[in-house]
C-alpha positions, 0 to 999 in steps of 0.5 A: 437211441438215447438212454432218456428215449429208451427210459421214456419208452420203457415208463410207457411198457414200451417192450423192445425198450425193455428188452435194449434196458436188460441187455445193457444193463443185466449183467451188472445187476446180476453181479452187483447182486452176486456181490451179496449173495454169493451164488452165481445161480441164485443172483441170476433169479434174483436178478430176473425177478428185479427186471420183472418188478422194474417192468410192473413198477416202470411208472415209479421210476422218476428221472429227477430223483436219479439215473434209471441204473441206479433206481434198478441198482437200488431195487436189485442191492434190496432184493439181494438183501432181502433173500438172504436175510429170509428164513428160506436162505438161512435153512438153505444155509443150515440144511447143508449136505454131508456130501458138500463137505467131502467133496471140499475134504477130495478136492482139496490139493494142500491136505493129505488124502489119508482123511478116513472115517476111522480117522474122523471117529479117533478125533471126535472119540473124545468129546462130550456130546455137548462138543459133537452136538455144537460142533455139528451146528456151526460148523457143519449145518452153517449156524450162528453161535447165537442160533446155536443159544436159540436152539439148545436153549443155553446162554450164548456165552456157554455155546461161545466157551464151550465152542472154545474148549471142543476146538482145543479138545479137537486140535488133542485129538488131532495129535493122538 
């Protein structure tokens, strides 16, 4: 069946045409979404939402304005961008579990395996509470420097300065 006929039938709410178009395009659409959200499961979820959306809005597709695939791709791109800009997505990124970081340390082949709690305590023992707080927010909870400034109610310049000095102090502690 030609693409034009498929799209025409799709616009008339023909389920067989929808299924065929989904089979043709879903993998590419999910891949495009994944390049934005960088999470396979989330990309699949958004992809399904996109196909539901195009089904519900099939009549809005206008062949004179562009190809069907381009229309779907634009809807998918916008949905992915909306997701990463959403508050829930940002909160998920901030609330990464410490298990995530433990797994990274345990699975690293390049690093020596003598990393332990005592070593970590040694690294942070001379740090001020301000440093520990900033390092926790930026490196373990995924906050941006701007978000840290808002959270701690301090100027962003102060956050940047503290971050640099805290990292320098950590480097010094690593030499001990």
